C-alpha positions, 0 to 999 in steps of 0.5 A: 141754694145752701151755699147762697144761704151759708154765704149770706149768714157769713156776710151778716156775721162778718158785718156784725163783727165791726160793731161788736161789743167786744171790739168796741170795748177793746178800743177803750184800752188806751196807750199810756205812751202819749201821756208820758210827754205831759207834765206830771202836775198837768196830767194829774189835773187832767185825770182828776178832771176826767174822773169828775166829769164822768163821776169815776174813781181816779183808779178807774179801769177799762170794762169788759163784758162777759159774753157767752163762750164764742159769742163775744165778737158777734154780740152787737154793741147796744150800749148808750152813748153815755155808757160808751163815753164813760167806758172810754174815759175809764180807759183813758184814766187807766192809761194816765195812771200807768204813765204817772206810776211809771214816771213816779210822779209826786202826788200820783203815788199818794192817790194810786194803790200799790202795784 
């Protein structure tokens, strides 16, 4: 009986990990490499448009929740769809900024803080 209960608890825990807050927020960290093939002026316009659409700073960065020690992977993601979209946009803006900065695009240097 105890092993069946332990197996049930383990299954529920593992099932919850797929939809955890930490896992979903980790997915918001976007790679800058796909943006390297986009023209600087076009990428600047896309970044600014995305920031305006979600009312974010052009220097937005991904958000990570602070959870109790060890409970992050099993904390369910109960954020609203709007909040998820805003945090995903923050990750994309950050990736765009890293691409612009790495390529030293004119215009981006004026709007980004020194690194």
